N, C-alpha and C positions, 0 to 999 in steps of 0.2 A: 461641550464635553460631557460624557456620560458619568453618572455617579459610580465611583469605583471603590466603594467600601465593600470589601470582600465578605462573602458568606459561604459556608459549606452547605451544600444541598444535603438533605436528610438521606441517610443510607437507605437503599431499597430493602423491602421486606424479603425474607427468604435467604438471608446471607448467614444464617446460623452455622451452616456447615463450614464456613470460612471464619467463624468468629474468633478463634484463637489467633490465627495468623494475621487477620486484618487488624485486630487490636494491637498486636505486637508491632506490626509495620508502622502504624500511625504514631505510636509512642516513640519509635526509634528515631524519627526525624524531628528533633527538637528545633525550635524556631531559630536558635543561634548556631546550629550545627551545620556542617557541610552535608549535602545530600549523600546518602549511602551509595556506594558504587553499584551500578547496574550494568551487567554485561551487554555488549553490543551483539545483536542477533546476526547470524550469518545468513546471507541471502539478499533479496530485494526488500529491505526492511522498512522503507517509507517512500514518500514522494521522490522520484528519481533514483530510488534504491539506496539512499544514504543521507546523512544529515546535511550534506552540501547540496542536495537535490541534483547531483551530477550524474546523469543517466549513462554511466560508463560501467561496463561489466568486464571483470578480469577473466571470465570464462568465455567459451565459445557459445554462440547462439546456434539455432538449428540451421543446418546446411541442406541444400536441395539433394534429393526430392523431399518435400515436407508434406505433412498431412495434418488435419484437425484431429487430435487424439481424443478430445472430448469437448462437449459444449454444455454450459450451465445456462439455464433460461432466465437468469437475472444478470444485471451488469452494474458496473460502478468502479470507482478507483480501487486498485488492488495492491497488496503487499504479499510477498511470498517468502516464508521463513521455515526452515526445517521440515520441508515436505508438506506444509499447509499453506493454502491460499486464503488470505484474509480479504474479504470483499465488503465494501460499504455499499448498501443498496436499500432504497426505500426507507431510510431512517434506521435500518438495522445493520448489524455486522454479521456476516456469514463466514464460517470457516469450512473450507473444502479440502478434501484429500487431493493433493497435487497429482497423485498417480492416476486417478480416474474421475475426479470431479465430484465424488460423492460428498454429501453434507456430513460434516463432523458435529457441528453445533451452530446455533444461531441465537442472537439476542432477540428480545422483543423490540418493539418500536421505541427506541431511545433517542430519537432525533439526531442520529448520526449522519454526518456528511464528510466529504473529503477523503483523502487517502489515509488509511491507518498507518500508525508508526508502531513497530514491533520491537521489543527488547527480549532478552532471555527470560523475563518474568511476565510481561504483560503486553497488552495491545491498547494503544491510545488512539482516540478518534475525536475530531472536532464536531461541529454542528451546533445544535441548540445549547449544548454544554460541552465542556471538556470531560471526557469519560475515560476511565481506566477499567479494562476488562482483563481478568486473569487469562492465561494462555489456554485454560481448559474451558473457557466460556463463562465463568462466574463473573458477574458484574461486581466490581469492587466499590467504586464511588464515582461521583460526578461533581463538577464545580461549574457555576455559570459565569464566573469572572465579571459579573456586573454588566454583561453585554447582552442586548436583546436580539441580535442577529446572529447569523451563522459564524462560528469560530472556524478559521481556515485550517487546512491540514497541519497537524502538529509536527514538530521536529524534536527528537530526543537526543541529548548529548550530555555526557558527564552527570547523569542523575537528574537532569532538568528537562522538563517539557517546555518548549518554546513556541508561543503563539502570539499573534497580534489580535487583540480583542478591544473593540471600541477605540481604535487608533493608538492603543498603548501596547508596547512590547512587554509581555509577561514571561518571567522564568519561574516555572512552577515545579515544586518538588515531585519527582516521579513516583514516590511512594504514597504520599498522602494528599497530593494536589493542592498543597498550601503554597501561596505566592512567596518566593524567596527574594526576588527583586523585580522591579518594573522600570520601564523607561517611557516617559511621556514627553514628546518633543514640545518645546514651549511655543513654537511658531507654526504648528500645524500637525494634523494627525497622520499616522503612518497608513500606508495602503493596507487594506484588509486582504492580505495574501500571505502565503507561506514565507518564512524567513529561511536563510541558509546559514550553516555553521561551517567554518573552516579556519585552521590556524588559531584555534582558541578564541575566535570572535564570532559574534552573531551579526549578520548583515540584514538590514531592513531599509526600505525606501519610502519616502513620501513624494509628493509631486515635485518638490524642488530640492530635496536633499537625500543623500545616501549616507547611512549611519553604520559605523562599525563599533560595536559595543563588546566589552570583555565578557566572555561567557561566565567567568567565575562570579562577577559581582555587578555587571551592567555598567561599569565605568567606561567613559569615552576612550576609544582608541584613536579614531579619526572621523571626520565628517567632510563630505564633499557637497558643495552647493553649486556645482557647475556642470549640469548635464551636457553631454556632447551635442553640438548643434548650434544654431544661431541663438543669440540672446533673446530674440523676440518671441520665438515659439517653443524653444526646447524645454522639455520636462521629462522626468523619468516615466517610463511606460506604466500606465495604470492597468490593473487587471480588467478584463472584460469577458463577456460570455464567449466570444469567438476565440480569444487568445489570452490565456492566463500567463502573465509575465511576472516572474519572481526571480530573485537573485540565484545564481548558481556558483558554488564555491568549491575550491580545491584547497590543498594545504598552502598554496602560494598566491593564488589569484581569486578574485571574485568577478564574475561577469554580470553586467547589469544593462538593461535596455533603456533607450531614451527615444523620444519622438521629436521629430524636427519638421513638422508639417503644420500648415495653417489649420486652425480649428475646424473650418468648413470642409477640409479635404475628405473625399470619399474613402480613399485608402491611405492609411498612415505610412509615413516613411521615417527612417531614423537610423539609429546606430546601436550596436552592442559594443560596450567598452570593457576591456580588461583592466581592473585595478589591482595594484599590489596589495595583497591582503594585510601586510604588516604596516605599510606606510600610507596607503591610499593614493599613491602616485599612479596616474593613468599610464598604462604600458602601451596599449594599442587599441584601435577600434575598427569595426567593420563599417561597410557602407550598405545601405538599403536593407536594414534588418532592425527589428525592434524588440525581439524576444530572445533571450539567451537559451541555448541548447547545451548539449554535452560539451565538455572541455577535456581534450586529450593533451598529451605531452607535445603533440605536433601542431594541432589546430583547435580552434573553437568553432562550434556550429551555432547558427543563429537562424531564426525564422522571420521572414517578412510577413505581411498579411496574406501572402499566397504560398511562398516556396520555402525550401530549406537549403542553406548554403553552408560551406565550410570555409574558414578563413585562417590563414597562416598566423600563428601566435606572435611571431616577431614583427611581421610587416603589415598585417591586416589585409593582405591581398586575398581576393577570392580565389581559392585553389581547389574547390570541390563543389560540384552541383549535380543535380539529378538529370538523367537523360531525358526525362519527361518534364513538361511544364505542368506545375501543380496549381490547382485552384486553392487548396488549403492543406497544410500539414499540421495535424493535431498533436503529434507526439513523436519523439525520436529517441532511439537508444543506439549506442555504439558498443560493439563487442568484436574483438579479434579482427579488426579491419572492415567489418561489415556494419553498415548503417541500416537499422530497422526503423521504418517510419509508418505511422498511421496517416493515410492521405487520401485525397480525392484528386484525380487527374483533371486538368482544365480541358474540358471538351471543346471549347471554342477554338483551340489551337489545332484541331485535327479534323479531317474528314471522317465520314462514317467508316470507311475502309481502313483508315489509319489509327482509329481510336484505340489506345492501349486497353488491355483488360488485366485485371478488373478496373472499373472506373473508381471504385472506392474499396479500400481494403488495407492490408498490411503488405508493404513492399520491403524487400531486402536488397540493398544496393551495395556494390563492391567499391573498392578504392577509387574507381574511375566514374562512379555514379551510374554504372550499368546495372540492370536488374538481374539479380540472382534467382529470385523466386517471388511470387506474389500470391496472396490468398484473399479472396473476396470477403467483405463484411457488409452488413446492412447499413451501418453507420461508420463514420470515421472513428477509429478506436484509439483509446489510450493504451500504452504498452508497458509491460513489465517483463523482465527477463530473469529467470532463475533455473539452475540445473539443466541448462541446454534447451529450455522451453520458452517460447514467447507467449505471454498471456495478453490477449487482445480483447479489450472490453469496449464494445460498441452497444448494439441492441441486446446482445447476449455476450457471455464471456467464453472465449475460445482458448484452448491450449494447443499450440502449434508446435509439432515436434518432427524430427526426421522420421521418414517412413521406416527405416531400418530399426530404430529404437522401438517403434510400435510392434515390430515383429519379434521383440525379445532380444535384439542385438544391443549390447551395452556400448557399442562404439559410438563415434561422434557423427554418425550419419553416413558413413561410407556404404556404398551399395554392395554389402558383403554379408548376407544374412546367415550364411552357414547352413549345415544340414538339418539343424533342429528347428529352423524357422517355419512358421505356418505356410501352407500352400499359397495363400493370397497375402501379400505383404502390405501391411499398413492399411490405410483407408480413411475416409472421412467419418466424422461423427454422424450418428444416425439422423440427427436433426438436420444436418446437411446444409447449414447456412454458409460454411466455408468451402472454398474450392481448393483442390490441390493444384500443383503446377503443371497439370496436363497429363498425368498418369491415369489413363482411363481404366486401367486394370486394377486400380487400388480397391481393396475390399473393405467392408465395414468391420469395425471391431467385433470380436466374437461375443463379448458380454458387455452389457450396459452397466454403468455404475449404479449402485443402489443407495438408499438412504438408511441402511441398517445402522450406520455409525451414530445417527441421531437417536436411535432407540436406547443407547447405552447411558441413559440418565439425563439427557438434555431435555428440559421442559421449556415451553415457549410462552410468550405473551399471548393471552387469549384474544387480544384485539388485533393481532397482525394477520396478514393474509397467509393462506397455505402456499407453500413453495415446493416445487419439484426439485429434488436434489439430483443433479446430473441429467442424463438424457431421458427425460420422460419417466422418471421413477415415481414411487409412491409419494403422496403428499405427506409432509411432516405433520405429526400429531402436535397440536399446540395446546398446552395446558399450563396452568400456573401463571406466575407473573414475569419471571426472568429466566433466561438460559442459565443453567447451573453447571454446564460442562459435562462432557461425555467421558467419565472416568470410572474405572473399576466395576463397570456393569451395575451400578447402583441407581436407585430412583428415589426421589423425594416423596414422602407421604404428606398428607394434609397438615399434620402437626409439626412439620419441619424436620422430622427424623428421616433416616434412610431406610428403605426396605430393600431386600435382596432382589437382584434382577430376576424377572419372571414372576414376582409376587406383587407387581404394581397394579395399576388401575386399567388393565386391558391393553397395554402396549403389545401388539402382536409380534414385534421384532425382539422383545426382551428374551434373553437366552434361557434363564432358569437354571443353568449349570453353575457349578462351583458356588453353591449357596453360602458356604462358609467364608467366601473370599471378600465379603463386603466389609466396610469400615464399621466400627461400633456406632450406634445411633447418636445423634446430637439433638438437643432440644433448643428452642429459641433462647433459653437463658444459659446455655452452656458456657459461652464466652471462652475466656482463657482456660478455665478448668477443663472444658471439653477438649480444647486443643492439647492440653497436657495429657489427658487420658488417652487420646488417639496416639500420641507419640509413644507413650508407655506401651500401648497395645502393639504398635509396630515394632518396638524394641524387643518385646517378648517373643513376638512371632518370628523375628529374625534370628534371635539368639537361642531360643528354647526349642524351635522346631515343633510347635504344638500341633494339635489336631488339624487346624486349618491348613498348616503347611503340608501335612501328610496328604490331606485330601487334594491339595493343589497338585502335588506330584503325581497322584494317581490319575488325575483328569487329563 
């Protein structure tokens, strides 16, 4: 068992601009107090889109014909909230404008991995440490939780960040990253994988047990030590490079996978079981599946080592399957009756003339498992869905939308572009890794996204690689130690204070306009006093309508 005496990692340099708010936030969460309320972000806020990891969207996904609206030349797990795509890639976190894929900000190399979890205040990410990043890109704080390997994707619920680190379930305060409670099973460590939250409980599994712990204080709700299958071989599905198996929870059930194969079996076989979230009673189970997928009111989806199937929630009967035989399904999302899957088709089941296209990519299947549309990708992608867009992350990150929307039509993808639509409707991203569904007349977008958003004050870690934001745009300038957020057109100077946009150290994209619109300068020792001064400055600007406000109205 690892040593789990907790320690806070030193705050990074360059946080003077957030000094007032950071100090106040940390002090507000007393060791004996309940975590302060943090609002849930609207959108695809974490792994599976929500704290239950349940990849169900209440909105519609893109309908045919579809196109690749933009492509970003990095990839990784994604969350999408309030028009911003948060991407974990190469140990960094990148924030992209969801409209065009341009870079808003990025952190330096902070050892990040896994899917970000986003609230209305901050972005949380696992990896070498558990990290909180403000929504403007400012790095707040990190905690290592006494664990030497990668911390899995975090889940945020009721002011707590929930992760398994070193086989121990930790509930961490979302404001200051202090541990509020932890659960260490006496008879074995928990799987190093994301947990799920539903019905006020946290669900986590080990090889032989499934645990339901109360979200508020970690107290036991129930424990199951009987994975579905034979007594000789059955165990709860362990995470692997091929298939990350983690619980999926709703307000009434939790779906968990189990393996029922001999240890030497080449391909694992097993079950996905629905447990009552309140009592732990097994409701039903699937056959020939080991990894839970989305859970709807009617059915639950599950993946085997090869395919994706749907099962009736009441009977466990297999009542949905894809029209194609798959070699592997990496990710699945359900929205408005359509199942979106990142998959590779099993070529062994087809002749050269019969082979479906694309072999690897994003597939949209209807209620009968028939293909609505498909877009090719270089690798099997993981998927997220927000604002009618599928974000597919394989070798690169693609934004897939209805062609009509790319022509400026705000409808849900109906082929009704109107008189004001461009002459050539829609089209693939210029980098061209994705294919449309056969519309050879689709045109490329008129304009490529740019990296100008990064120029608005976001400085980068000097040791990280240059990254193109969007479709082959200018490399990001990387200066300083940590991303400070692209806000108010300001830049940091070497002494920690802010200089007006256009007066920095050679950033070609800085505007130079509205010089009076910057915040008053902060120094490294400003702390709470600096925060108070800035609040007073904002109050006077708002109420007195000073010179800065007049200049802003004229600009």
